[in-house]
Backbone and ligand atoms as CSV (ligand in chain L), in Angstrom:
chain,resi,resn,atom,element,x,y,z
A,1,UNK,N,N,71.851,107.528,128.732
A,1,UNK,CA,C,71.735,107.841,127.282
A,1,UNK,C,C,73.051,107.590,126.565
A,2,UNK,N,N,74.146,108.100,127.174
A,2,UNK,CA,C,75.470,107.928,126.596
A,2,UNK,C,C,75.825,106.442,126.525
A,3,UNK,N,N,75.491,105.727,127.613
A,3,UNK,CA,C,75.777,104.283,127.640
A,3,UNK,C,C,75.044,103.544,126.533
A,4,UNK,N,N,73.814,103.960,126.285
A,4,UNK,CA,C,73.027,103.348,125.236
A,4,UNK,C,C,73.707,103.560,123.875
A,5,UNK,N,N,74.158,104.785,123.671
A,5,UNK,CA,C,74.839,105.093,122.395
A,5,UNK,C,C,76.103,104.252,122.215
A,6,UNK,N,N,76.828,104.110,123.312
A,6,UNK,CA,C,78.067,103.311,123.256
A,6,UNK,C,C,77.717,101.861,122.934
A,7,UNK,N,N,76.638,101.388,123.553
A,7,UNK,CA,C,76.184,100.025,123.295
A,7,UNK,C,C,75.818,99.836,121.819
A,8,UNK,N,N,75.065,100.792,121.308
A,8,UNK,CA,C,74.653,100.704,119.896
A,8,UNK,C,C,75.873,100.714,118.973
A,9,UNK,N,N,76.817,101.621,119.300
A,9,UNK,CA,C,78.026,101.713,118.475
A,9,UNK,C,C,78.816,100.406,118.535
A,10,UNK,N,N,78.855,99.808,119.698
A,10,UNK,CA,C,79.576,98.540,119.877
A,10,UNK,C,C,78.934,97.445,119.072
A,11,UNK,N,N,77.615,97.338,119.136
A,11,UNK,CA,C,76.891,96.295,118.395
A,11,UNK,C,C,77.098,96.505,116.886
A,12,UNK,N,N,77.040,97.773,116.452
A,12,UNK,CA,C,77.229,98.065,115.029
A,12,UNK,C,C,78.637,97.652,114.577
A,13,UNK,N,N,79.627,97.928,115.428
A,13,UNK,CA,C,81.027,97.577,115.081
A,13,UNK,C,C,81.196,96.067,114.945
A,14,UNK,N,N,80.582,95.341,115.875
A,14,UNK,CA,C,80.670,93.866,115.825
A,14,UNK,C,C,79.968,93.351,114.561
A,15,UNK,N,N,78.815,93.902,114.267
A,15,UNK,CA,C,78.085,93.490,113.062
A,15,UNK,C,C,78.932,93.771,111.825
A,16,UNK,N,N,79.578,94.895,111.802
A,16,UNK,CA,C,80.390,95.236,110.629
A,16,UNK,C,C,81.571,94.275,110.470
A,17,UNK,N,N,82.223,93.957,111.577
A,17,UNK,CA,C,83.369,93.036,111.557
A,17,UNK,C,C,82.907,91.671,111.035
A,18,UNK,N,N,81.771,91.193,111.547
A,18,UNK,CA,C,81.243,89.926,111.080
A,18,UNK,C,C,80.936,89.954,109.581
A,19,UNK,N,N,80.334,91.017,109.166
A,19,UNK,CA,C,79.982,91.146,107.759
A,19,UNK,C,C,81.251,91.164,106.917
A,20,UNK,N,N,82.220,91.952,107.368
A,20,UNK,CA,C,83.459,92.107,106.603
A,20,UNK,C,C,84.200,90.796,106.434
A,21,UNK,N,N,84.316,90.043,107.531
A,21,UNK,CA,C,85.151,88.847,107.469
A,21,UNK,C,C,84.402,87.605,106.971
A,22,UNK,N,N,83.089,87.572,107.157
A,22,UNK,CA,C,82.380,86.343,106.812
A,22,UNK,C,C,81.471,86.472,105.603
A,23,UNK,N,N,81.016,87.661,105.340
A,23,UNK,CA,C,80.098,87.837,104.223
A,23,UNK,C,C,80.774,88.494,103.025
A,24,UNK,N,N,81.379,89.629,103.245
A,24,UNK,CA,C,81.899,90.434,102.151
A,24,UNK,C,C,82.906,89.705,101.253
A,25,UNK,N,N,83.844,88.950,101.824
A,25,UNK,CA,C,84.821,88.332,100.922
A,25,UNK,C,C,84.238,87.269,100.020
A,26,UNK,N,N,83.031,86.801,100.346
A,26,UNK,CA,C,82.419,85.770,99.510
A,26,UNK,C,C,81.773,86.419,98.281
A,27,UNK,N,N,82.596,86.688,97.305
A,27,UNK,CA,C,82.057,87.280,96.098
A,27,UNK,C,C,81.877,86.164,95.060
A,28,UNK,N,N,80.664,86.034,94.602
A,28,UNK,CA,C,80.369,84.993,93.624
A,28,UNK,C,C,80.506,85.568,92.231
A,29,UNK,N,N,81.149,84.790,91.375
A,29,UNK,CA,C,81.209,85.180,89.971
A,29,UNK,C,C,80.983,83.946,89.132
A,30,UNK,N,N,80.153,84.084,88.125
A,30,UNK,CA,C,79.942,82.982,87.183
A,30,UNK,C,C,80.909,83.175,86.057
A,31,UNK,N,N,81.685,82.106,85.782
A,31,UNK,CA,C,82.666,82.177,84.706
A,31,UNK,C,C,81.976,82.495,83.393
A,32,UNK,N,N,82.570,83.398,82.629
A,32,UNK,CA,C,81.986,83.790,81.332
A,32,UNK,C,C,82.426,82.803,80.268
A,33,UNK,N,N,81.463,82.375,79.494
A,33,UNK,CA,C,81.783,81.417,78.435
A,33,UNK,C,C,82.015,82.163,77.122
A,34,UNK,N,N,83.153,81.887,76.507
A,34,UNK,CA,C,83.386,82.452,75.166
A,34,UNK,C,C,84.104,81.404,74.334
A,35,UNK,N,N,83.481,81.018,73.254
A,35,UNK,CA,C,84.056,79.989,72.374
A,35,UNK,C,C,84.287,78.675,73.069
A,36,UNK,N,N,83.343,78.263,73.916
A,36,UNK,CA,C,83.417,76.964,74.563
A,36,UNK,C,C,84.266,76.914,75.816
A,37,UNK,N,N,84.994,78.009,76.095
A,37,UNK,CA,C,85.796,78.034,77.314
A,37,UNK,C,C,85.209,79.031,78.305
A,38,UNK,N,N,85.067,78.577,79.517
A,38,UNK,CA,C,84.631,79.460,80.576
A,38,UNK,C,C,85.860,80.153,81.144
A,39,UNK,N,N,85.722,81.413,81.432
A,39,UNK,CA,C,86.897,82.154,81.869
A,39,UNK,C,C,86.563,83.106,83.012
A,40,UNK,N,N,87.485,83.157,83.973
A,40,UNK,CA,C,87.280,84.098,85.065
A,40,UNK,C,C,88.650,84.571,85.540
A,41,UNK,N,N,88.686,85.871,85.869
A,41,UNK,CA,C,89.926,86.419,86.416
A,41,UNK,C,C,89.750,86.595,87.921
A,42,UNK,N,N,90.712,86.077,88.658
A,42,UNK,CA,C,90.658,86.131,90.117
A,42,UNK,C,C,91.830,86.985,90.574
A,43,UNK,N,N,91.547,88.072,91.246
A,43,UNK,CA,C,92.664,88.856,91.718
A,43,UNK,C,C,93.125,88.333,93.074
A,44,UNK,N,N,94.438,88.329,93.232
A,44,UNK,CA,C,95.073,87.732,94.405
A,44,UNK,C,C,95.781,88.876,95.158
A,45,UNK,N,N,95.222,89.209,96.296
A,45,UNK,CA,C,95.793,90.269,97.094
A,45,UNK,C,C,95.244,90.106,98.523
A,46,UNK,N,N,95.988,89.410,99.340
A,46,UNK,CA,C,95.517,89.113,100.682
A,46,UNK,C,C,94.309,88.216,100.736
A,47,UNK,N,N,93.988,87.614,99.589
A,47,UNK,CA,C,92.833,86.749,99.456
A,47,UNK,C,C,92.521,86.604,97.999
A,48,UNK,N,N,91.458,85.885,97.710
A,48,UNK,CA,C,91.040,85.706,96.322
A,48,UNK,C,C,89.744,86.461,96.088
A,49,UNK,N,N,89.715,87.215,95.015
A,49,UNK,CA,C,88.486,87.931,94.684
A,49,UNK,C,C,88.178,87.785,93.199
A,50,UNK,N,N,87.107,87.177,92.812
A,50,UNK,CA,C,86.093,86.567,93.666
A,50,UNK,C,C,86.634,85.332,94.382
A,51,UNK,N,N,86.033,85.006,95.500
A,51,UNK,CA,C,86.466,83.809,96.207
A,51,UNK,C,C,85.618,82.600,95.840
A,52,UNK,N,N,84.496,82.827,95.184
A,52,UNK,CA,C,83.680,81.706,94.728
A,52,UNK,C,C,83.408,81.863,93.221
A,53,UNK,N,N,83.825,80.866,92.476
A,53,UNK,CA,C,83.656,80.876,91.029
A,53,UNK,C,C,82.636,79.830,90.677
A,54,UNK,N,N,81.628,80.226,89.928
A,54,UNK,CA,C,80.626,79.240,89.475
A,54,UNK,C,C,80.959,78.857,88.030
A,55,UNK,N,N,80.972,77.570,87.772
A,55,UNK,CA,C,81.288,77.099,86.425
A,55,UNK,C,C,80.404,75.928,86.076
A,56,UNK,N,N,80.398,75.610,84.792
A,56,UNK,CA,C,79.573,74.484,84.348
A,56,UNK,C,C,80.468,73.256,84.118
A,57,UNK,N,N,79.865,72.119,84.381
A,57,UNK,CA,C,80.551,70.844,84.213
A,57,UNK,C,C,80.817,70.556,82.719
A,58,UNK,N,N,81.916,69.925,82.446
A,58,UNK,CA,C,82.207,69.440,81.077
A,58,UNK,C,C,82.710,70.481,80.096
A,59,UNK,N,N,82.897,71.715,80.573
A,59,UNK,CA,C,83.440,72.762,79.696
A,59,UNK,C,C,84.775,73.222,80.251
A,60,UNK,N,N,85.763,73.423,79.395
A,60,UNK,CA,C,87.067,73.898,79.895
A,60,UNK,C,C,86.889,75.179,80.690
A,61,UNK,N,N,87.622,75.267,81.758
A,61,UNK,CA,C,87.539,76.437,82.653
A,61,UNK,C,C,88.926,77.033,82.758
A,62,UNK,N,N,89.018,78.295,82.379
A,62,UNK,CA,C,90.280,79.006,82.465
A,62,UNK,C,C,90.250,79.972,83.649
A,63,UNK,N,N,91.154,79.727,84.582
A,63,UNK,CA,C,91.256,80.590,85.771
A,63,UNK,C,C,92.488,81.461,85.580
A,64,UNK,N,N,92.295,82.752,85.610
A,64,UNK,CA,C,93.424,83.663,85.452
A,64,UNK,C,C,93.674,84.300,86.837
A,65,UNK,N,N,94.739,83.867,87.446
A,65,UNK,CA,C,95.077,84.398,88.754
A,65,UNK,C,C,95.974,85.630,88.582
A,66,UNK,N,N,95.399,86.792,88.892
A,66,UNK,CA,C,96.091,88.062,88.706
A,66,UNK,C,C,96.654,88.473,90.076
A,67,UNK,N,N,97.913,88.207,90.248
A,67,UNK,CA,C,98.526,88.419,91.598
A,67,UNK,C,C,99.035,89.844,91.709
A,68,UNK,N,N,98.475,90.574,92.665
A,68,UNK,CA,C,98.776,91.999,92.819
A,68,UNK,C,C,99.611,92.268,94.038
A,69,UNK,N,N,100.394,91.317,94.434
A,69,UNK,CA,C,101.233,91.501,95.629
A,69,UNK,C,C,102.420,90.538,95.560
A,70,UNK,N,N,103.345,90.736,96.503
A,70,UNK,CA,C,104.457,89.782,96.586
A,70,UNK,C,C,104.554,89.144,97.966
A,71,UNK,N,N,103.497,89.327,98.755
A,71,UNK,CA,C,103.455,88.683,100.068
A,71,UNK,C,C,103.604,87.168,99.866
A,72,UNK,N,N,104.542,86.542,100.591
A,72,UNK,CA,C,104.852,85.124,100.323
A,72,UNK,C,C,103.656,84.166,100.490
A,73,UNK,N,N,102.672,84.594,101.271
A,73,UNK,CA,C,101.520,83.707,101.490
A,73,UNK,C,C,100.871,83.246,100.189
A,74,UNK,N,N,100.764,84.158,99.224
A,74,UNK,CA,C,100.062,83.791,98.001
A,74,UNK,C,C,100.989,83.330,96.882
A,75,UNK,N,N,102.206,82.952,97.220
A,75,UNK,CA,C,103.178,82.445,96.221
A,75,UNK,C,C,102.647,81.336,95.365
A,76,UNK,N,N,101.887,80.456,95.994
A,76,UNK,CA,C,101.424,79.266,95.288
A,76,UNK,C,C,99.929,79.181,95.357
A,77,UNK,N,N,99.343,78.549,94.342
A,77,UNK,CA,C,97.930,78.243,94.428
A,77,UNK,C,C,97.765,76.741,94.200
A,78,UNK,N,N,96.928,76.145,95.000
A,78,UNK,CA,C,96.732,74.694,94.955
A,78,UNK,C,C,95.259,74.382,94.715
A,79,UNK,N,N,94.983,73.599,93.714
A,79,UNK,CA,C,93.619,73.119,93.507
A,79,UNK,C,C,93.748,71.605,93.498
A,80,UNK,N,N,93.631,71.014,94.660
A,80,UNK,CA,C,94.007,69.599,94.798
A,80,UNK,C,C,93.153,68.668,93.956
A,81,UNK,N,N,91.834,68.947,93.836
A,81,UNK,CA,C,90.983,68.053,93.063
A,81,UNK,C,C,91.429,67.969,91.602
A,82,UNK,N,N,92.075,69.024,91.115
A,82,UNK,CA,C,92.503,69.032,89.717
A,82,UNK,C,C,94.007,68.804,89.596
A,83,UNK,N,N,94.633,68.426,90.698
A,83,UNK,CA,C,96.069,68.142,90.672
A,83,UNK,C,C,96.931,69.347,90.325
A,84,UNK,N,N,96.446,70.545,90.688
A,84,UNK,CA,C,97.165,71.772,90.326
A,84,UNK,C,C,97.923,72.318,91.533
A,85,UNK,N,N,99.189,72.598,91.312
A,85,UNK,CA,C,99.983,73.363,92.295
A,85,UNK,C,C,100.871,74.265,91.474
A,86,UNK,N,N,100.594,75.536,91.484
A,86,UNK,CA,C,101.319,76.463,90.594
A,86,UNK,C,C,101.862,77.648,91.363
A,87,UNK,N,N,103.042,78.090,90.912
A,87,UNK,CA,C,103.641,79.292,91.449
A,87,UNK,C,C,103.032,80.488,90.726
A,88,UNK,N,N,102.666,81.490,91.472
A,88,UNK,CA,C,102.110,82.710,90.871
A,88,UNK,C,C,103.167,83.802,90.982
A,89,UNK,N,N,103.620,84.279,89.860
A,89,UNK,CA,C,104.612,85.375,89.884
A,89,UNK,C,C,103.961,86.655,90.376
A,90,UNK,N,N,104.665,87.380,91.239
A,90,UNK,CA,C,104.105,88.654,91.707
A,90,UNK,C,C,103.835,89.613,90.556
A,91,UNK,N,N,102.734,90.302,90.657
A,91,UNK,CA,C,102.326,91.319,89.695
A,91,UNK,C,C,102.227,90.775,88.249
A,92,UNK,N,N,101.822,89.515,88.168
A,92,UNK,CA,C,101.608,88.919,86.850
A,92,UNK,C,C,100.352,88.080,86.916
A,93,UNK,N,N,99.801,87.837,85.738
A,93,UNK,CA,C,98.630,86.951,85.646
A,93,UNK,C,C,99.084,85.557,85.247
A,94,UNK,N,N,98.622,84.562,85.937
A,94,UNK,CA,C,98.962,83.171,85.658
A,94,UNK,C,C,97.697,82.460,85.226
A,95,UNK,N,N,97.784,81.803,84.065
A,95,UNK,CA,C,96.620,81.132,83.522
A,95,UNK,C,C,96.654,79.655,83.936
A,96,UNK,N,N,95.566,79.189,84.490
A,96,UNK,CA,C,95.447,77.761,84.859
A,96,UNK,C,C,94.180,77.233,84.182
A,97,UNK,N,N,94.377,76.198,83.369
A,97,UNK,CA,C,93.261,75.599,82.659
A,97,UNK,C,C,92.902,74.254,83.295
A,98,UNK,N,N,91.642,74.121,83.604
A,98,UNK,CA,C,91.142,72.848,84.117
A,98,UNK,C,C,89.848,72.528,83.392
A,99,UNK,N,N,89.424,71.299,83.451
A,99,UNK,CA,C,88.103,70.942,82.926
A,99,UNK,C,C,87.362,70.177,84.006
A,100,UNK,N,N,86.357,70.824,84.592
A,100,UNK,CA,C,85.588,70.110,85.618
A,100,UNK,C,C,84.732,69.018,84.970
A,101,UNK,N,N,84.916,67.796,85.438
A,101,UNK,CA,C,84.139,66.693,84.856
A,101,UNK,C,C,83.030,66.224,85.796
A,102,UNK,N,N,83.036,66.789,86.998
A,102,UNK,CA,C,81.994,66.415,87.946
A,102,UNK,C,C,81.441,67.668,88.598
A,103,UNK,N,N,80.180,67.610,88.955
A,103,UNK,CA,C,79.574,68.707,89.708
A,103,UNK,C,C,80.040,68.622,91.164
A,104,UNK,N,N,80.084,69.770,91.792
A,104,UNK,CA,C,80.486,69.769,93.196
A,104,UNK,C,C,81.232,71.041,93.537
A,105,UNK,N,N,81.683,71.134,94.762
A,105,UNK,CA,C,82.411,72.303,95.227
A,105,UNK,C,C,83.853,71.910,95.460
A,106,UNK,N,N,84.750,72.618,94.800
A,106,UNK,CA,C,86.175,72.276,94.877
A,106,UNK,C,C,86.942,73.481,95.408
A,107,UNK,N,N,87.783,73.241,96.374
A,107,UNK,CA,C,88.517,74.314,97.000
A,107,UNK,C,C,89.785,74.644,96.239
A,108,UNK,N,N,90.142,75.913,96.239
A,108,UNK,CA,C,91.506,76.282,95.884
A,108,UNK,C,C,92.047,77.114,97.031
A,109,UNK,N,N,93.343,77.049,97.219
A,109,UNK,CA,C,93.943,77.688,98.396
A,109,UNK,C,C,95.397,78.015,98.078
A,110,UNK,N,N,95.964,78.843,98.939
A,110,UNK,CA,C,97.391,79.095,98.833
A,110,UNK,C,C,98.135,77.878,99.362
A,111,UNK,N,N,99.452,77.876,99.232
A,111,UNK,CA,C,100.241,76.722,99.614
A,111,UNK,C,C,100.067,76.302,101.058
A,112,UNK,N,N,99.714,77.247,101.914
A,112,UNK,CA,C,99.552,76.928,103.353
A,112,UNK,C,C,98.077,76.840,103.736
A,113,UNK,N,N,97.199,76.902,102.758
A,113,UNK,CA,C,95.748,76.823,103.021
A,113,UNK,C,C,95.208,77.966,103.864
A,114,UNK,N,N,95.858,79.115,103.784
A,114,UNK,CA,C,95.369,80.263,104.554
A,114,UNK,C,C,94.370,81.062,103.715
A,115,UNK,N,N,94.736,81.313,102.476
A,115,UNK,CA,C,93.796,81.964,101.585
A,115,UNK,C,C,92.997,80.886,100.899
A,116,UNK,N,N,91.675,81.076,100.850
A,116,UNK,CA,C,90.847,80.017,100.281
A,116,UNK,C,C,89.800,80.559,99.323
A,117,UNK,N,N,89.469,79.717,98.387
A,117,UNK,CA,C,88.388,80.026,97.481
A,117,UNK,C,C,87.738,78.739,97.040
A,118,UNK,N,N,86.657,78.866,96.276
A,118,UNK,CA,C,85.930,77.665,95.846
A,118,UNK,C,C,85.521,77.776,94.388
A,119,UNK,N,N,85.499,76.623,93.761
A,119,UNK,CA,C,84.913,76.507,92.435
A,119,UNK,C,C,83.645,75.685,92.604
A,120,UNK,N,N,82.532,76.302,92.272
A,120,UNK,CA,C,81.253,75.560,92.343
A,120,UNK,C,C,80.902,75.106,90.948
A,121,UNK,N,N,80.935,73.830,90.738
A,121,UNK,CA,C,80.616,73.285,89.420
A,121,UNK,C,C,79.192,72.789,89.395
A,122,UNK,N,N,78.429,73.347,88.469
A,122,UNK,CA,C,77.035,72.947,88.319
A,122,UNK,C,C,76.942,71.908,87.212
A,123,UNK,N,N,76.095,70.927,87.434
A,123,UNK,CA,C,75.950,69.832,86.482
A,123,UNK,C,C,75.215,70.224,85.222
L,1,CU,CU,CU,99.310,81.317,102.405
């Protein structure tokens, strides 16, 4: 009986770890449109939250990276498809404006590609 309980607890712990690392960080947010510009605030703290931003093609997209840490990993953010490489000041919000001209999924990442997120552009 005790062994069974330990087994159940173990399986639950593994399930939780999988959920935490693979499911939970994938927070989807659709950029809010106001006056023709889509806007989304992404908090930067050991990762990007939301990590997936949905936006529409052909409309300016304003990404506000709100960096809540000074860990060197998140010093820079790179969005290679848009030719963006920007330094994010600790405990400050950095505004990055891009205009997606094509539909698709575009990655953004820290300078070392450890922290990752995506921009999903719908046509
Ligand atoms: Cu990094």
